[in-house]
N, C-alpha and C positions, 0 to 999 in steps of 0.2 A: 370180544374186544375189537372195536371198530377204528381204533386210532391208526394213524399212519405208521406202518412198520418201521420206517426210518427214524421215527422219534422214540421208539421203544428200546429198552435195555433189559438186562437180566433182572433188574430190580422190579420189573413189572409182572413177574410170573411167580410170585411167592405164595399166593393164595391157592388153595385147592379148588378145582373147577368141577370135579366129578365126585361121585360117591366112593370111588376106589382110590385109596391113597398110593397105590402102586402104579397108577396110570399118570403119565406126564400130562400137564395141562394142555388141552387141544390147541389153545391159543399160542402156546410156546412152540408146539410142533409146527403150526402154520407159520409162525414167525421165522423158525429155522429154515423152512422150505423157501420162503420168500427171500431170505437173506443168505441162501446157500453160497453165493459168490463171496460173501464176507467170511462166513464160517470156514471156507476152504483155506483161509490163512492160518487157522489154528490146528493144533495137533499135527504139525508137519512131520513127514517121515524122513529121518536122518539115515542116509545110506552109507555113511562113513563115520569116523571118529570126530569128536568135537574140536577139531583143529581151527586155526585162524581162517583157513580156506577148507571147505568141505563140500559134500554133495548131498542134496536133498531131492526128494521126489516132488516135482511141481508139475501139475497138470498131466500126470501120468508118465512123466519122463524124468530121467536124472538131470539135475540142474546144478552145475558148479556155481558156488556162491562164496562171497566173502562173508564170514560168519561173525555177525555182531549180536548174536543171540545167546552166546554161551557164558556161563558162570566160571568157566575154566580159566580164571584170572591169571594164574601163574603158569599155565600149560602143564600142570602136573598129571592130569588125567592121561596124557599121552607119553609121559616119560618112560623110556625103556626100563629104567631101574624099578619104577613103580609096577610096571606090567610084569617084570620078572619076579618081584616079591609076591605078587598076587598068584602067579603061576606056581611058585613053590608052595604057597599055602594051600592052593587047590589040591595039589598032590598029597599033602599031608593030612588035611582036615576034611576034604570033600567040599561039596558045594555050600551047604547051609549049616546054620548052628543047630537047627532042629529042636529048639526048645527056648523057653523064655530065660533070660539071664538069672532069674530067681531060682529056677528049678533045675535046668540042665543045659542051658545054652552058653554058659560062660566058659571060655578057654583061657589058656595062659596068654594068648595073644591079646584078648580083651583086657586082661589085668595089666599087661605091659602097656597097652595104649592108655589106660586110665592113669597109670603112673607117669607116663611120658607127658600127657596133657597137663596133669597137675603140676609137674615140674616146670614145664614150658610156661605156664601161666602164673607160676609162683603161688600156688594154692595148696591146701592140704590134701585135697582129694578131687576126683572127677568121676562122673558116671556117664555112660554111653546110651544113646537112644538109636533105634533103627530108622528113625525118620526125623528130619529137621522140624517139620511142622508138629509132629507128635511130641517131640522133645520139649518144644516151647510150651505147647498146650499142657503137657504133663507136669512140667515144672511149676507153672503158675497155678494150675488147679490143685496140685499136690501140696502146696505150701499155704495158700490162702484159704480162709474159712469164712463162714457166713457173716460174721460181724466185722470182717476186715474190709478195707477199701483198696481197690486197684485204681490207680490214677495214671491214665495212659495218654500219651501224645495222640492227637487226633489223626495222625498219619500212621499209627501203629499197625503192624502186620496182623492179619486175621488170626493167625495162630495164637498171638498174645491176647487178643480180644476174646477169642473162643475159650482160652484157658481161664480167663476171669469169669466168663459166663458159667462155665462148668463148675467152678468153685462155689458158685452161688453167692459170692461176695458182692458188696456194693461196687459200682464202677463210676468213675468220674473221668472226664476228658479235659485236656487243656489244649489251647491253641498251639500249633506246631512250633516247637523250639522256643516258646515264649515263657520266660521266667516269671513275669508278672501274672500270666494266666495260671501257671502252676501254683504260684503262691496263693491265688484266690481259691483254687480247687482244694488245696491242702487246708486252708483256713476254714473252708466250708465243712470239712470232715474232721475237725479236731475232736479228740477224745477217742478215736478208733486207731487200731493198727493200720498203718498206711504203707503201701508199696508203690513207688513211682517207677513206671515201666517205660523205658526209652530204647532207642536203637543206636548202634554205632554209625551205620550208614542206612538211610531209608531207601528201600529197594525200588520205589517208583520215582521218587524225586531226585535220587542220586546226590543228596546233600548229607553232611555229617550231622549227627545229633549235637545239640548245644550242651555238651556234657558238663563243662566246668560250671557254667551258670546254673544249670538245672540241678546239679548235685549240691551246689551251695544252698539253693533254696530248700531242697529236700532236707538237708542237714539242719537248717535253721528251724525246721518243724519237727525234728526227730524222726523223720521218715526214712525208710530204707530205700535203696535204689537197685533196680535190676536192669542190666544192659544186654540187649540182644545184639551180638556181634556177628550175626550170620554172614553179612556181606563184607565185613571188615577184617575178620580174623585171618591171620597169616598174610594178608595183603596190605596192612597198615601198620605203622609204628616201626621204629628202628629195628626191632627184633621180631616184628610180625605179630605182636600181641594185641593188635586191633586198635580201634579208635581210642580206647581208654589209655593205651600206652602213648599214642600220638599226642594226646592232650594232657598227659601227665596226671591222670585222675584214678589210676588203678587202685590206690589205697582207699578210695572212697566208695568202692564197689565190692561188697562182701560176696556177691554171687554173680557169676558171669556166664552167659550162654553163647554158644556158637554152633555152627554146622560144619559138616564135612563135605557138603555138596557144592560148595563154591570154590574157594581158593585151593582146598585140598583135592578137588577133582574127583570126589567119591560119592558117599551116601551117608546120611545119618546126622545125629546131633550129639551135643555133649553139654554138661553143666559142670562148673568147677567152683568149689567153695570149701567151707569147713567140713571136717569129717562128720561132725555131729549132724549138721544140716543134711548132708547127702545120705547119711545112714537112715535118717528119717524119711527122706524123699524116696529112697529105694523101695519103701513099702507103701507109699501113698501116691506116687506118680503112676497112674494106671497104664499109660502107654509103655512104661518100662516093665511093670509087673506082668502084664497080660499080653505082651507081644513077643514074637520070636526075636532073639538077639541078632545083632548084625552078623552077616555071614563072615566067617574067619578070613575068607579070601579078600573081602573088602577091608577088614581090620588090618591085615598085613599090608595092603596097598596104602592105607592111611598112615601107618607107621613110617613107611618109606617116604611118603609125601611130606610128612612132618619133618623128617630128617633133612630132606632136600630144601624145604622151605626155610628152615632155620640156618642152614649152612651157606645158602646162596642168596644173600641180600640183594644182589644185582637183579634178581627176578623182580623184586618189588620196585627197584629203581626203574627198570625198563617199563613196567606197568604204568608207573606214574609219569614217566617221560611221554609215553604214548597217549595217556589220558590228557596231559597238558597240551600236547600238540593238537590232538583232535578237537579239544575244546576251543583252542585259539582259532583254528581253521573254520569251525562251525560258526563262531561269532563273526569272523570275517565275512562269511557268506550271508550273514543276517538271519541265521537259523536260531529259533527260540529254543534254548535248552533249560528253561525254567531256572530253578535255583541250584542246579547240579554243580558240584565242585569236585567230583570224583570220576572214576572210570565207568560209572553208570550214568547215562545221559538220556533224558527224555528229549525227543524231537517233537515239539508241540505242534499239532496240526489244528486242534480245536473244533473239528467238524467230522462227525462219524463217517458219513458217506465218502467224503474226500479222502479220509485216512485209509479206508479200505481200498478205494480205487488206486491210490498211490502205492499201497502195499503190494498189490498185484504187479504194478509197473516196476517197482524196485526189484521184486523177485525175478521178473522176466529179464531184467538187466544184470542180474547176478549179485544183488545185495540182499542179505537176509537180516532184517530187523524185526522186532516183535511188536505186533499191534497191541495197544493197551487201551481198552474201552472203559466207559463208565459202567459199573460203579467202582472199578479199581482205581480210577482217577476221576476228579470232577469233570463235568461235561465240557467245560471250556478248556480243559487240559488234556483232552483225548490226544494220544500221541503214539509215536513209535518209541520203543526203548532200545537203545544201543549200548552194548557192553564191550568196551575195549579190553584187550588182554595184553600180557607181556609178550605173547608170541606173534602179534600182528607186526608186520614189517611196515616201514614207511611207505613202501609201494602199495601194500594192502590198504592203508589208511587213505592215501592219496586217491586211489581208484574209487574207494567208497565215497569220498568227498565229491569226486567228479560225478559219480552216479547220482548222489543226492542233489547236487546243484542242477544237473541237467533235468532230473525228474521233477523236482519241486518248482524250479523256475519255468520249466517247460509247461507244467500244468497251469501255473499262474498266467503265463503268456496266452495259453489257449482260452482261459477264462476271460482275460482282458480283451482278447480279440473278439470273442463272442459278444461281450458287453458292448464293444465298439460297433460291431455290426448291427446290434439291436438298436443302439442310439441313432445310427445312420438311418435305419429303417423307420424309426419313429420320426426323425426329422423329415424324411421324404414324405411320410404320410401327413405330417403337419403342413408341409408346403402345399401339398395337393389340396388339403382342406382349405387353405388360405385362398387359393386361386379357384 
């Protein structure tokens, strides 16, 4: 592959290049070596807990940073009560579940969490997965069949798309949050069982799913709706029941999915719905049947996090106050945050090389944001993703804003200065040619 490495992305290395399927494509290995300066921003080493301010390993040294990379939206991962609950469970149950939930990994703690989640979401039952990605994949692939149709928003998370592929059902996409596009997709697949798959908050764009209008369109076609509330559960709605509660559409969603790795500050996923549906899913969701159950120590921590998250609504208020403030200040600086309206904010750069160069500069200055490259986002939307939490202070946010302003505007000033020098040089050469 002789293309300019700067113009390549992960989408260019999907075909096998050698006779050995266990060997990485040589062109990919070369691309990674050439782009090692960019790859160095990924898989960062966290040297402390996921607090609003933390320490990472950067360029071989500890670096204190303002943390805008964490899903710890309510700060529950670090709460002393949560840590104490985990410690108590560790003493009683040991480290791991040591078996799948179907055969030997289920404990009384798991059953209690199922009951608590079902009660919290006002559903008949709930089941737990040891992975957020695996839970979404397992739920979709466990329920859909070959003659069904999965109709997904074109910004859907990969776990949802992979679940549809694994089920071998037909798939349709509709334009992001567009009711008319959804109506067209449903009309095209009339006569089949249809499942509309949307999200409460989209993890890259930071915008809410257009739940009211999309559910209304789905209902007009007799289609069911599945909502992935991974980034919205416990952090949205008056009682923390997610985007569905915020927009008053809970009764239109028979099955709801969420994760424990965001606002709960832990690990895993869950699905809540009718007893009959979940009884069936317990035997057909492969990541549930064939994976080890969540460690009891994690389950105990989640139980305590759920308790705190439901009894302390001020955590959600603080989260949204921080998000609103940061949004307003970014807009005031002229920084493009796309269509975000939540605590997840893309900082759109639109140029790969510039984004990685700025990423290193931000870390040197003590700001930790996540680089997001194509194909995770469109080429023109290459960005940093910033996640605000309830535990950020106004001082944290103001310092982050100052670093962003100095870095982004400083980089722009250097580019403009270089362009000005080039224009001057060209003018000088032109004058010389004239005389």
